[in-house]
C-alpha positions as CSV (number, residue, x, y, z in Angstrom):
1,T,0.2,0.1,0.3
2,L,1.2,3.5,-0.6
3,P,1.0,6.5,0.8
4,E,-1.2,9.7,-1.0
5,K,1.4,12.3,-2.3
6,K,1.1,15.3,-4.1
7,M,3.4,15.1,-7.1
8,V,4.5,18.1,-9.4
9,F,5.9,16.7,-12.7
10,K,8.4,18.9,-14.7
11,G,10.1,17.7,-18.0
12,L,11.5,19.7,-21.0
13,V,10.5,17.9,-24.8
14,T,13.4,17.5,-27.1
15,S,12.1,15.4,-29.9
16,K,9.1,13.1,-30.4
17,E,10.9,10.0,-29.4
18,D,11.0,11.5,-25.8
19,M,7.5,12.5,-25.3
20,N,6.4,9.2,-23.6
21,K,9.3,9.2,-21.3
22,L,9.5,10.5,-17.5
23,L,12.5,10.2,-15.4
24,L,11.7,9.3,-12.2
25,T,14.6,10.1,-8.9
26,P,13.6,8.1,-5.9
27,L,13.4,9.5,-1.9
28,I,12.6,6.5,-0.5
29,R,11.8,6.4,3.3
30,Y,13.4,3.9,5.4
31,P,12.0,3.3,8.8
32,L,14.7,2.7,12.1
33,L,13.9,0.9,14.9
34,G,15.6,1.3,18.4
35,G,19.0,-0.1,19.2
36,S,20.1,-0.3,15.4
37,A,22.0,2.1,13.0
38,L,22.7,2.5,9.0
39,I,26.2,2.8,7.8
40,T,26.8,4.0,4.4
41,F,30.6,3.6,3.5
42,E,32.3,5.5,0.8
43,K,32.8,2.1,-1.0
44,A,31.0,-0.9,-1.8
45,E,33.6,-3.5,-1.2
46,V,33.7,-2.6,2.5
47,A,30.1,-2.7,3.2
48,Q,30.3,-6.3,1.4
49,R,33.3,-7.3,3.7
50,I,30.8,-6.1,6.9
51,L,28.3,-8.7,5.7
52,E,29.9,-11.3,5.3
53,M,31.3,-11.0,8.9
54,K,27.6,-11.1,9.8
55,E,28.6,-10.4,13.7
56,H,30.7,-7.9,14.9
57,V,32.2,-7.5,18.5
58,V,32.3,-3.5,19.2
59,E,34.6,-2.3,22.4
60,L,33.4,0.8,24.1
61,S,35.8,2.9,25.7
62,S,35.7,2.9,29.4
63,G,34.6,7.0,30.0
64,E,32.1,9.1,32.6
65,E,29.1,6.9,31.6
66,L,30.8,3.6,31.9
67,E,33.3,4.3,34.6
68,E,33.0,1.5,36.6
69,L,33.6,-1.0,33.7
70,E,37.3,-0.7,32.4
71,R,36.1,-2.5,29.2
72,C,33.2,-3.2,27.7
73,R,32.3,-4.9,24.9
74,V,28.8,-5.4,23.1
75,R,28.1,-7.6,19.7
76,V,26.3,-6.5,17.0
77,R,24.7,-8.1,13.8
78,A,24.9,-6.7,10.1
79,V,22.5,-7.0,7.5
80,P,22.0,-5.9,3.8
81,V,19.7,-2.9,3.2
82,D,16.6,-3.8,0.7
83,I,14.3,-1.6,-0.7
84,L,11.7,-1.3,-2.9
85,L,12.1,1.3,-6.3
86,P,9.4,1.7,-9.3
87,S,10.5,-0.8,-12.7
88,S,7.4,0.9,-14.4
89,L,4.9,3.3,-13.8
90,E,1.7,4.2,-16.0
91,I,-0.1,7.6,-15.2
92,R,-3.7,8.8,-16.6
93,L,-3.9,12.4,-17.3
94,T,-7.4,14.6,-17.4
95,R,-7.7,17.7,-18.0
96,S,-9.2,20.1,-16.5
97,S,-12.5,22.0,-18.1
98,R,-12.4,24.6,-15.0
99,S,-8.9,25.1,-14.0
100,I,-5.5,26.7,-15.2
101,L,-1.9,27.3,-14.4
102,V,-0.5,30.2,-14.4
103,S,3.4,30.2,-14.3
104,D,6.2,32.9,-15.3
105,L,4.3,34.9,-12.4
106,P,7.1,37.7,-11.0
107,S,9.4,37.7,-8.1
108,L,7.8,40.8,-5.9
109,G,8.9,39.9,-2.3
110,I,5.7,39.8,-1.3
111,P,3.9,36.6,0.9
112,E,2.3,33.9,-1.4
113,E,-1.4,34.9,0.2
114,T,-1.2,38.2,-0.7
115,L,-0.1,37.5,-4.4
116,L,-3.3,34.5,-4.5
117,D,-5.5,37.6,-3.6
118,K,-4.0,39.7,-6.3
119,L,-4.4,37.1,-9.2
120,E,-7.7,36.0,-7.7
121,L,-8.9,39.7,-7.7
122,F,-7.5,39.9,-11.4
123,F,-9.4,36.9,-12.5
124,S,-12.3,37.1,-10.7
125,K,-13.7,39.9,-13.1
126,T,-15.0,39.4,-16.4
127,K,-13.5,41.9,-18.3
128,N,-9.8,40.6,-18.0
129,G,-11.5,37.5,-19.6
130,G,-12.1,35.4,-16.1
131,G,-14.8,34.9,-13.1
132,E,-15.6,33.9,-10.0
133,V,-12.7,31.7,-8.5
134,E,-13.7,28.9,-6.3
135,R,-9.6,27.8,-5.2
136,R,-6.2,29.0,-5.5
137,E,-3.0,27.8,-4.4
138,F,0.9,27.4,-5.5
139,L,1.7,23.8,-6.5
140,D,3.8,22.1,-4.0
141,D,7.5,22.9,-4.7
142,S,6.8,25.1,-7.4
143,D,6.2,28.7,-8.6
144,Q,3.3,27.7,-10.4
145,V,-0.2,28.7,-9.1
146,V,-3.7,26.9,-10.4
147,L,-6.6,29.0,-10.0
148,T,-10.0,26.8,-10.5
149,F,-13.6,28.5,-11.3
150,V,-16.6,28.6,-10.3
151,R,-18.3,28.0,-13.2
152,D,-16.7,26.0,-16.7
153,G,-16.2,28.0,-19.8
154,V,-14.0,30.4,-18.6
155,A,-10.8,28.5,-18.4
156,E,-10.7,27.7,-22.2
157,P,-10.4,31.2,-23.7
158,L,-7.8,31.8,-21.1
159,I,-5.6,29.1,-21.9
160,E,-6.1,29.9,-25.8
161,K,-4.5,33.3,-25.2
162,G,-1.8,31.4,-23.9
163,H,0.2,35.0,-22.1
164,I,-1.7,37.6,-20.3
165,Q,-0.8,40.9,-18.6
166,V,-1.8,40.9,-15.2
167,L,-2.5,44.1,-13.0
168,I,-0.6,43.6,-9.6
169,G,-0.5,46.3,-7.8
170,K,0.5,49.5,-9.4
171,G,2.6,47.1,-12.3
172,K,1.9,44.5,-15.4
173,Y,3.4,41.5,-15.5
174,E,3.3,38.9,-18.3
175,V,2.1,35.7,-16.9
176,K,1.8,32.2,-19.1
177,I,-1.4,30.5,-19.0
178,S,-1.8,26.6,-19.2
179,P,-4.1,23.6,-19.2
180,C,-4.1,22.3,-15.6
181,M,-3.4,18.2,-15.7
182,S,-4.0,16.0,-12.8
183,G,-2.8,12.7,-12.9
184,D,-3.4,9.2,-11.3
185,I,-1.2,6.3,-11.2
186,T,-2.9,3.3,-12.2
187,N,-0.3,0.9,-12.7
188,L,3.5,0.8,-10.3
189,Q,5.8,-2.1,-11.1
190,L,7.7,-2.3,-7.7
191,Q,11.4,-4.2,-7.8
192,P,13.5,-4.9,-4.9
193,S,17.1,-3.4,-4.9
194,R,20.3,-3.9,-2.0
195,C,22.0,-1.3,-1.2
196,P,25.2,-1.5,-1.9
197,R,27.6,0.9,0.3
198,T,25.1,1.1,3.1
199,V,24.5,-2.1,6.2
200,L,21.8,-1.8,8.6
201,L,23.3,-2.8,12.3
202,S,20.8,-4.6,14.8
203,G,20.8,-5.5,18.7
204,I,22.3,-2.5,19.9
205,P,21.9,-2.3,23.8
206,D,21.1,0.8,25.7
207,V,24.9,1.2,27.4
208,L,25.6,4.4,25.9
209,G,24.3,8.0,25.3
210,E,23.5,8.8,21.5
211,E,26.7,10.9,20.3
212,P,29.1,8.5,22.3
213,M,27.5,5.4,20.6
214,R,27.4,6.9,17.1
215,D,31.1,8.3,17.5
216,T,32.1,4.5,18.8
217,L,30.6,2.9,16.5
218,E,32.1,4.7,13.4
219,I,35.6,4.7,14.7
220,H,35.2,0.9,14.9
221,F,33.6,0.6,11.5
222,Q,36.2,2.5,9.9
223,K,39.0,0.9,11.1
224,A,40.6,-1.7,8.1
225,S,42.2,-4.4,10.6
226,R,38.4,-5.0,11.4
227,G,37.2,-5.3,8.0
228,G,36.3,-1.6,7.6
229,G,37.0,1.7,6.0
230,E,35.7,5.3,5.3
231,V,32.4,5.9,6.5
232,D,30.5,8.7,5.0
233,A,27.6,8.6,6.9
234,L,26.0,7.2,9.9
235,A,23.0,6.9,11.9
236,Y,21.7,5.4,15.1
237,V,18.7,5.1,16.8
238,P,18.6,4.3,20.5
239,V,16.4,1.9,21.9
240,G,12.5,3.1,22.9
241,Q,13.2,5.4,20.1
242,Q,12.3,5.2,16.2
243,R,13.3,7.3,13.1
244,V,13.2,7.9,9.4
245,A,16.1,7.3,7.1
246,V,15.8,8.7,3.5
247,F,17.5,7.6,0.4
248,V,18.4,9.2,-2.3
249,E,19.8,8.4,-5.7
250,D,23.1,7.5,-5.6
251,A,25.2,10.3,-7.9
252,G,28.3,8.4,-7.6
């Protein structure tokens, strides 16, 4: 079951052959339970060595939190990190009959709500080719606005114009008017993928504070004598807590 999420598809068609292609950039949220850690190494072969060894004995340095013990060792288990990535995606696009997409908006340094008010005021007037506005909103992570009119027949003439001079305050600015398309995912195929440089450590007891334990794990697993190597990133979750790690596309 996939959570619902608003998405904005951005792209540039360069040739006819590219018109049916869509580039997906994965952003995977991975739950982390208490008593575990994720380690990402700079090299995949280091992660593979750690996985082949399976169990690791980590020596904790004595300090203020372990002053009664000269030495303390904990045993942790290393397992691979498998995630699901989309391999095939089909989207059904629907063109709205009452909405327009307004883009190329000027940078006026005013709050978004103020700009929305001014756009609604302009496009609600029949002399500007508009009509009563039912809803207005900024698209997520974009500088584009969707305006939805109460009546049918208002959006299409504006879209045919393509561009229109909008009066905002004391200035006139040309904005672009485009059709508003909504998409529904009709078919999504997923395939398992193993993170080549990342290892999940489990069974970490609650014997050190969060920062000392994170430092101890990083020191241990970056030593070549223990099968480790340079650590790129490390996330540790103490017992009794839960967090979420986010995986992005590996640029390397």
